Structure formats: C-alpha cells, structure tokens
N, C-alpha and C positions, 0 to 999 in steps of 0.2 A: 503495498498498500503507497505510495506516496504519502508527502508531509501534507497535503491539505485535506486529504480526505477523509473524511467526518469529522471536519474540526468547522469551527462558526467564526466567520468573518464582522468585525465591528460586534457584535452581539445580534448579529439579525441573519446572515447568510450560512446559512447550513447547506456544507459542500459534502455532495449526495455519490459523483463516480465522474471520473473525467474521461472526457466525452470527442480528445481529438488534441491531437499534439503538433505546433511547427518549430521551426526554429528559433521563433522569438518565445511562442508561448504557448500558455497548455489553459486549456478550456475544459470545462467542470460546467454538469447539470446541477445545479443547486435550489433551495428554495430561501423562499425570502417569507421570512416568518411574520417581518410589519404587514408585506403588502399581500400577504397567502396566493401566493405565485409561485411556478414554476419559473427559475430565471437560469440564463446561462452567463455564466463569471468567466471570464479570459484573464488570468494570471503571467505578469511579468518573468521570464524566466529570474533566479535569482543571481547567473552569472551575467545578465546585463544591465542590473541596478543601476553600475558605475557606469553605463555606455551612456553617451549623450546620444548618438544616433538612435536609438534605438526605443531611447524615453522620450526622443523630438516625435519619432514615426508614430510611437504608441500616444501619446498626446493629442497629437495631429490627428489621429482616428478619433477622438473622442469628443476632439473640438468640431468636428467637420460634421457630424452626426448628431451631435446634439442641437446643431440651429435645424436640423432636418426633420419633417414632420411629414409621412405620405404612409399610405397603407402598401406602398411597393418597396417600401424601407427600412429597414431593421430599425429597431426601436433603443436606445439607450435610457436606461434606469438609472445609471449611480455612477460614478466614476471616485477613483482613492487613490490619490498619488503620495507615496511616501518614503521615505529612509530603504524601509525592508520590506516593505510589498507593495507592488502598482498594480490595483486592476480594473475593470470595466463591469458592471453587471451591464448585460443588457436582454432582451427579448431572445426566450428560447422555442424555438421554430425547430417542428416535428416534423421533420423531412428529409427530402435530400437535394443535392450540389444537381445543377442541370448537367454538371460533366459525367456524375452517373447516372442518368436517366438516360443520356446521347450513347452510352458509353451500353445500357440495357435494349434502348430502341434500335443504334446504329443510326437510323434513317425517320425523321419527324416528319408525321403529313404537313402538308403545308397550313391547313389552319390551323394546326396547333402551334406550326413555326410561329406564325401570324401574333398567335393569341400570346404566343409569351415575351414576342418582340413589342408587341405594345403594352404590355404590362412594365419593360426595363426602361425603356423609351419615357413613359411617365416618368418612372421615379428618376431620370437622370434631367427630363424638363427640370423637376420640381428644383432637384441639388442644381440644375444650371441656371436655373434664378436666384438662389441664395448664394450666386457667386464661387460655386462648390465645383469641381474637374474630378473626376475619380482615378482616371487614366491606369486602371487597372479593371477594365470588364471583361472577363472568360466566364465559361461554364461552369470552373470551382467558384465562383464567387457567386452565383446567383442560387437561390435555394425554392427550392418546388416543394409545394405543401399538398397534400393528397387531394383536395378540390383546386388544385389548377394553377395557386396564385403565387406567385412571385414573389420573391423578396432580394433586394442588393443589398452586397454586403460587404465589409472592406474597404472601406475607404482608411486605408495606413498611409498608404503613397498619394491621397487626395489632393489637392493642393486648393486657395481662394484666388480665382483667378483675377480678382477685379484687386485682387488685394499684392499680388505675388510677381516678379520677373523672374525668368528664368535666365542661364549666358550660355552659350553654345559651348561653352566649358564641363557644363554641368553631366552627370551620368544620363543616360537614358533609363528612364524607370519604365513596367510595366512586362508583363509575359509575350515572349517575342512571335510567337502564332497570333497574336491577338493584338501587339504594339503597330500604331500607326506610324508612315515614316518618318513623319517631323518630330514623332518621340525619340527613334531608331539613331535618326540625326542629331539629337541631341539641344534639336530647335525649340523656341517659346511654343508653349501647348494651349491650344483653348478645347472648347466645348464641341467642337469637330475631332477632337480625336476619341473621344468617344463615340462619337459617330461611327466612325470605321471600324472600330471593334464590335459593335453592335454588330455593324456590317458582316464582318468577317463570321461570329457566332449565329447569324442568317444565313451565311453559306453555308458551313456546316452541318444547323439542324437539316437545310434541304437539302443536302448531297450527301453526308456521311463523310464528306472528308473535309480536313481543311485545307486552303488553298494554297498554300505554300507549306510543302513538309520536306527536310532535307537531314542531313546525319548528324549536323548540329549546330548550334545557336545560331554563330557567323554566317553561315552558310542561307537560314530560314530569315536573317535579318538583312540580310541582301537582298534578298528575295524580295521583300516587304519594302524595299526602296526601285528593286527596278524592276520588276517583272510582273506583269496581267496575268491574273488570274483566269482561270480556263473555265469559262462561262458554265453556269451550275445545269443547264438546259443539256449541253452537251452528256452530259453525268446522268441527271433525273430527268427527263424528257412530259414528266407529269408535269413538273415547275410550270408555273401559268408565266405567260410572258411577260405582262408588265411586272410581276412578284421580282424575275429576276433581273430587270431593269431598275427595280427600287436597291435591292442586292449590291449593285456592280458600282449603283452611284453612290452608295453611303461609301465603298470603299477604293471611290479614285483618292490615286498618290497628291494630287494639288488637293490642297485646303479648299479652295475655292470651285472645286468641280463637284465635293461631295453637299450632300446638305447641311446648311447651314447653322444648323437647328435642331433637337429634337422634333419640337413644336412642327417645321416642317416636313420631317419624313414622316411625324405621324399623321398629317394633312393628308400625303402621299397612300399610305399605306391608309388610309381611312373612305379615299377613291378609289385603290383596289378593291378596299371587299366590298362596296356598293356595285364596282364591275371589275368581275375578275377576268373578264375580256380586255380589257382599257389596254393600248401604249403608249407609255409618257412620250420616246422619242425623245431621250430627252442629248443635245449638242454637249461637244463638247470641244475649247479651244485646243489646238492642234500646233505648236509651239514647232516652227523652223529650227531651230538650232536645241538639237538634245540635250537633257539635262547632263553635266558632268558627275559622275559620281565617286570620284576618285578619293578626294575627300572625304566622302561619309561613309565609303568603307573601310579606308584606313581607321576615321574615326570608331567604325562600328567594330572593327577586330581590338581595337585599344580597350573598349569597354570591356566585350564580352570571352569569358576563359572558355576555353576549346578544349574540349575531354576528349581520353582519347575512343570511347565508346559512351553512348547516348550524353544526353543533357535535359535537365530542368528548365520549366519553359517558361520560368520566371527569370527573363532579360537580364534583369540587375537587381542590385539590395536582395539579392534571396538569402534569406532566413537561413539557410543550413547549408550552402557554397562551401566547398572547401576548393585548397589550394587544386590548382589544376594542372595537369604537365602542357607544355605548349605542343601543338600540333599542326602540323602544314596548312595553309589558309588553301579552302579550298577555292580560291582566286587562281590558286596557281595552278589547280586539276583543271580549270574550266580554261587557261589557258594552253594547258599541255593538250587536250584535246582539239581546244578550236585548231592550235598548232598540227597536232596531224589531220585533221580534217581539210588542211589548206592545202598541204603536200598531195593526200587523196585525189585535193579536185584538178590540183594542178596537173598531176600525171596523167588521169584522166582527159586531159583538155589538148596534151603532148599527143595521146595516142590516137585523139579524135583528128587534131592536127597535119600529122603526118600521114594518116589513112586518107583524108582528104587532099594532101598533097601531092600523092601518089598516084591520082585519078586525071593530075593536073598536069597538062605539057610544060616541058619547058621549050620557054617560047624568048629567052632573051642571060643578061646578066646580071640581073639587080635582084635581090631577095627582098623579099618584102617583110619588115619588122614587125612586132607584136604592138597591136595600136590600142587596143582592147586595158582599159583601167587612164589610159589619157584623156584628156579633156580635146574633141571634136575640133575648136578654134585654133588648140596650139599647132594641132596636126596639121589641116588645111594649111594653115599659115606658116608653118617652118620649110623654107627654099628648098631643104635636104632632099625631102620626098618627093620623085618627078611624076609621082603614078596620076594617074585621073581617080579622081576621090566621087564616090558616088552616097549619098546621105539617105538614112531608112529612118525610122523614129520607132519608139519602143517605151517603154516606161517600168519603174523600176524605183519601189520607193526608198528602197535602203540606197541608193544610188542620189549623190549629186546631179542637178539637169545638166547639160553637155559632156557628160561623160559617157565613153564609148564603150558600149556593154558587148560588143559582136564585131566581128569585121569578115568577109568573106572576099580572097581565097584567106587563109588564116597566115600568122608567119611560120614561116620553114625555112628548111637549106635550098630549095627549089630556087630557079633564076627566072625571071620576069621580066620583061619591058619597060622602061622606065614608063610610059605611056598608058603599063597596066591597068585596066580597071577594078580599084579596090572598094566595094560597099560598106562601108560605116556602119553599124549600128548604134544609132544615138540616145542616150536616156532624154526624154523630154514630157514634161507635163503637161503639154497639145496634142497628145497621141488623140484623134477621134475615135469617135464611133459612132452607128445610129441606136437609138432607139430603138427594141424590136419591137410588134404590136402586141400584146399578150392578152387585147379584150376579150373576156366571152369564155378566156382557158382556166383551167383551174391551177389554184395556185402553184400546186407542186412542178408543174409547166411554165408556169409561169416563171416561176426564179429560177428554174434550170436554165429556158431560152435567155435571160437576163448575164446570168455567169458564162454563160455560152459567148456572149455579147462583149465579154471584161467589165460588166459593170455589175453594180452590187445590189442588190435587190429588196430594201428596208418594206417587209410588210407592215400594213395601217390595216385592221378591222375596223369595218365600218356600217351600220345598218344600210341598209336598201331594200325597197317597198316591192322595184321593179326587181331585181339580180338575184338567183337563186342565191341560198348560202355555199360559201366556197370558189364562189367565180369570181375573176377578176372583173370590176366596172372600169376603171381606167387605169395612170398611171403618170407620178410626176416626175420629170419633166414626161410630155405627153410621146403618144408613139410616134416616130419618124424624127424626132428631135435631134439634132445634132448634137452630141456631147462629147469631153474628153475622157476617155476609160477612167475605170475605175470611179466614175463619177454613182454618188447614190441615186437610187432610183425607189421613190415611194410607189409599192403596188398595193393600190384601195383594193381590199375582199372582200365580198359581201358576206355579212354576219346574217342576213334574213330582215325579211322585217322588222321595225325599230318598237323598241319601248322607250315611250316618251319618256325624257327626261329633266327632270326641272331643280333649281338650286335651290338649297337653303335659304331662307329669305334672313334676314339681319335681325334679330328678339333677345337680342341680352343688352336689359336695364328696361326693356319695354316691361308692360305691368301682364301680369298673368291672360287677362280679357283679350290685349292687343296684340301678345304673341301669338294666341289661339286664331285671330282672324287673318293675321297674317299669311297663317302657315295652310289653312284652310282655303284662302281665296290663293296661292300658291301650287295645290293640288295637292296636298298633302294631310296627312290625319295626325291627330294631336292624345296622345297616352291619354288615358281617361285618369289618372292619375299619377299627379306632378310628386316630383322629391320634394321636401321641403328640406330645407337646411337653416339654418340657424346664422343671421348674417347681419351688418349693418342698415343693409339697404332698406328702403322701406316692403311691406308687408306685402308679399303676391308680386313681387319684382322677377323677370328671368335673372338667376344668374349662370345656369347652364344651357346646352338642349346637342343633344344625339340623336343625328349625327349635326356636322358641327353648322355654322352656320359656310354660307358660301360654297359649300360641298353639291355637285350633282350627284341627284337621285333619284331613283325609279319614282313616277306618280304613285301618287298612294301610299309612300314609305310613312311608314309612324314616328314621329319626332317627337319623344320625351323630353320633357320640360322637368329643371329642377329652379322652384322659387323659394323664395324669402321666408322663412317663418316669422318673422317681423321680431324676431328675438337676436339680441346684441349675441354674438358668440361669445361662450367661456373662454376666457384667457385663463392663461397660466403665470404666475408671477413669480420672482429666483428672489428670497432673502438670504445673503454670504453673512453667517452670521462668522464675528471670530472671536475663534476661544480660547480661553483665557491658556495657555501654552506651558505657566507654570505646573497646574495641576498634571503632576507626572502617576497617574493612578485610574482604574477607571470609576464612571462617575455615572448617571443615568441623566437622560437629555431628552426635556420635554417640552410636546410644542402642543400649545392652546390656541385656538381660532376661535374669535368671538364666543369665550368662555368653554371652548370643549374641547375636552385635551387629547391628544392623540398618544398613542401608545407610546412610553418609555424605550429609550435606545439605547445603547452603554458604546461607551467610548473612552479613548482616553484623549482628555484635549494636546496635549504633548507631542502626540506623534497625528494627529489628524488636522491643524492649523485652521481651518473653513470649517465649517458642516452649509449646507447648501440647506433650504428649506421651502417646497413650494406650496402656496397658494393660490387655492384659485375661485375665480368667481365672475359675475356677467359686468356689474355694474357697483356703484357705492363705495363705501371703504369699510376694513375689515383690521379688525384690532389680532395683533400678533403677540404673543409672549412668550418665552422662552425661560427656563429654568433648568436648572441645573442644579440636582442633588437635594430638589424641593423648594432650594433658593432663586426668587423673579431673580435673571440671566440680565435678561435686554427687552423691551418691547418696542415694537412698531406699529405704524397706521399705513398699510396699504389703500390709495384710493387706486380703483379700477374704471372707473372715469375718464383720469390723466396718466393712471400708466407710472405713476412715481411711487413710491413711498416718503407718505410726506413728511410724516414722524419719527423719529427713531431715539430711543434712551435708554442708558446704559444705568443699571444700579448703582446707586453709587458703595451701597452699603454691604453687596456682592462680597462675601471674602470665603473661601473654603483653602486649609491648609494644606501645601504641598508635600507628600511624604510618598516615599519608593517606596517603603517598607510596609504600605497599605495590603490593606487584607485583600485586595484584589492587584495580586500580580503580573503583569502584561505580560511576563517572560512566560508565565503556565497557558498559552491559549495562543499561538504563532498568529491565529487569526484577528484576535483582536487587538496585536499592533499595526493593525495594517493604515498602509499608505494607496499607493494607486494601481490603477491596474488599467490594462487598453484592449479596443477587441478588432482583431484581423474579421472574425467573420460574425453575424449577427444571428447567424443559427445557431451557434453553439459550438460551430464544429471548425475548421481552421487549415487552408490549403498551405 
C-alpha cells in the first residue's frame, strides 16, 4: 500500500485507492466527507516538490481550470499547495478515455465522431473565450462517460493566450501525433493550435488511423511540418465528403487557412449535420515560393529525443522521459533514398536515350547535348548551339516555368548536322485544352472524361427538379471552353428534386412571442416547451436557439428556444481567509453564513496559509463569520449585487496559544500537513 491510501487529507478527504499514475503525479479516488461525494485527487510526487517547473505546471493546471465552468470540462473543487504535499481535488469521472474507446472500436461511425467532436469544440470554445489555449488536445485527455458525454481534461500545459507570449527559442509543447505545426516549430500559438488537434482526432476517429505515423517522434514532427495527410475518404469511402472537407480544413498547415475559432468549426459541423450531402468547396491560397523547412527541422531535432526503438506520444515536457541514445536523423535516410531513386531514374533515362539514338541515323559530326533541366531561353539564345529548335509545351507543377522537361532526339554520342531539328518540351502554365461536354452523363463518366483531358474535376451536388439524381447538369467552366490544363472544373451533379431550405432568422434577445412569430413566418416550427434558464435578461427573452441563427435548414425544422426565467443567476464568490500561521497544531475551522453553520473542517494554519471559502447567492447581502476553535476569528459582508466584499473585520480579541506539543500532532497523519496538488486529468486518470 502506498503512503496515502487509507489516510485522510485536511481532515476531509478519505483516500480510498490509487486509480492512475503518471510521471509527475499520482491520482486517487477519494471521498469528500463534507460535501458527501466521490472525488479524484491528484497529488504531486514527493520528488518534484522542489522542482519549480513541475510545480509551475501543476499550479498552472489548477489556475486554468479554476476559471472554467462548462459541462464538457472537468470541475476542480479544491487545491492545496504546501511544502509537504500539493494536490488538486477534482470531479471524479466514471468512464474511459477516448483513446481507450478508439482502441476498442478502431473506426467510429461518422455520426458518433461528430457527436464527440461537437462536445470537444464546445468545451474549447468556452476555454478560448476565457483566454485559455489547451495545447495538448488528444484522445488520452478526453474522457467518455457511459451516456456519451465528453469531458476535456488535463490543462497542465495550457496557457493564458491573452496574457502570455512565447518566443521561438522555447520548447515545443504537446503530443507529437496531434501537435500543430506552429507548436512543433516553437512559434507563438493561439486557439487555432487546438483546432488543428481536434482535426487530427476527428481524422483518427473516422479512419481508424493517425494522419502521420513513423518510427520515431522526430519523423512524425517533420511530417506535421511538411506532409499532407491522405484524404480520409481514400481510407474509408463511407465518410461524407462534407465531413472530409471539415476535417482537412481544421488540419491545414497555415493557421490562416484553418477554422479561426471553435465557433466557426461548430457552425460548419452544424451545417453538415443539417445537410450531410453539403460540399463546402474550400479554397486555399497556394504560395508560389515553397516554405523552407530546414530551420524548423533543425529545431525539431534539437527538441525531441530520438530513442532507438519506440517513442512516447508526448512531444516535449514528457514526465517519464528518460535520456535516450542519439539516433540517426530520419532526414538522412530520406535523402539517401532520394539519392538512390535519382540514380535509378538517371540509369533508365540513359538506357532509353541509348535505344532511341541507335534508331537514329548518323547524319553529321555534331553531338546533341543534354538540355533537360536547363531553361529554354538560355538554350535557344546560346550561340554555341547550331540546331533548329522546335518548342512544344507541357506542364509539370513540380518544375519551374520555362524549364526543359524532355528533348527529341535525346542526348547521345551519335553525330548530327549542325542544323538538325531538336524538339524541346518546355514546362508551361499555359498549356491549354478544351472542357469536354459531359452534360447528361453519369458522375463517374464525367469525372473520367475530365481527367483524361488533364483537368481536375470537383463534384458539387445540387438539387434539380428536371434532372435525375446522379446525372450531370452542367460544368463550370462551360463545355467547349478553352482552359489551361490542370484547371479545376466544377461538375454540377443532380441530387434530385429539392427540399426547400430556409435560413434560421435572428431571434436572440427577442421576446419569446416575437421569436415564435419570426420562426413560423420563415417556415419553421417551434418546440412546444422552451428551455428556461436563469439570466440577467428580462423574463421570456430568447437566450439561445438550436439550430443556430443564420444556419440553413430544411423547411419545417423544429427550433428549440432557450428563454430567460426572469431569475438572476446564482453566483459564487470566494473569500480568501488569511490563517494565523503562528498556530502549528490542528484546529477546527467553521464557516457560518447568515447564522447557519457549515460542518467543521480540521486544518493546521501553519501549513495552510490561506483557506478559500465559497459563498453563493443571487442578490442582496450575506454575512459570513469564521470561527477557529470556537472563537470568532474574522467576519465578512458579501454584496451579491455589486459582487464585492463590502465589509471585512478581524476580531481584535482573537488569540490561541501556539504549541507544537499540542495533542493534535501533525506528523501523526501525513494527510493533515497537506499543501497543494494539481490535476493532469479531470477524470481521475492520468496519461
């Protein structure tokens, strides 16, 4: 049995069993004797009590969650930071991690994946609105309850985005499979880093695979920087196209091309849920000058240990990370492979060239050089070459415009006349073709015809009363148009007769009756029973609507309204009681609110410093009296209308004798000397 199981912390928390252990902390299931509930307590390991970085991370987690209050985020009930013990008391979650669920299911049905993702995004939206970026979103930090509810946990490496800055020299933080590219580079991060991680998780749920996998953490990190993921529908054809678009947009390398907020991604998902056949047709800016990743790769290699076999998902600040032997960079292996490929290609080209040259009759005494890879203008303007050059165009997006891609005859030792004709195939963005007429053809036939014409088809399905489902209505550009090769051509495919779509009108802040009139006039239905919620708004004022305002839905869709109950919401105020630290033995601590006493709490002021007392109310004033060992110690008056403590008085006659030889010996119960703790996982689990 470990040193805490069976003990009682602060005279309140009975430790029942260990339920999780990580590199930094141990998590226990415990019983709160005062509030009569099961809780999870995370206790910082003894060996880290003197480590400032671990203590900072531990306290940071408690600070982050303390300002959050959301049904999809784990709750923190109490914290304690002392010299001998540090812990966080949190909500106990009876469930499993999303990682465990994915290991069981392998591939999640897309409706279920959307259900999970919506809850995660709502939690992140709340955190982001409070200025907190999680920075370690991954399935291991998502708890799943039996009823399908999601709880986001582990804010240990979260940061307050509005108050902190980071420099390029700082370590990347996060888990390598889910980390955003800007995190891997050590750049400043914001809410969009969490959006990227959500996209990776959605990808994994839909396909059963991670977008980037390799033998070590460095290789995965480099892939996060440079590589594009395989489209999810190539792995799982059952994934709707619109959901694939949402997933890939969330995972864009450039932050400007991702969803800019959790709310924006939620809106897209809401549109998809209402119309699973929707296509978003996202467009992205393509930089003509490719990004150089050399510095970024060097940064990654300097940050990430490279074990000889296997690696942990945690990218940096891994709690259990041990010193690893240096390994050869995967970049070296990549370059070696590329070199071999280049040599093989060169050999093949030489063989082909030799074969063709053997078929050409020798007609002069001049050898034809190898022009492939040179710029066309440089060759034809070089007076050294006495050939008759003929130009033809082709397109290779990997080569610069004007580069010679091929030549005929090829370079060889055969002799030609000085004025021999040499056909040079030059890379150009202006190679043209005609858009074939695919009207009235099936979608499959149309796509194949456009690909054969060196065009890039993009299918968009629209309602049409005159064309059968699955048949092409028209294209854009129109059939017969002359366009450059590789031009994207939108193929409009009929999905059959249309279901009339209407837009949810703006009703928030309207009265309930006025909102009903607007919704009915728009062709929508209103749920019979509105949800009532406490609010500062006047009674019956619309606070929320589902589906959201301005979203297009089918005509006749039922809209659920949430309206104000007319009651001011109950608020919670905290009183931070400065304890008499000269008292070094266990004493009773009693809170009396408006004459009603709460159960006594046992504590040692010397090791506690400050005790936080929470008082709730809607309006008016409440009187709070603090008693220690039956003596009035301090009194407060809390004004819930102003939200302030309007009166605070210490009893000048309060006095207790300090005596370390008191009958209450703090060393007799390890838990009672407690200080602080922090939480890695709101579920009582730790990764």
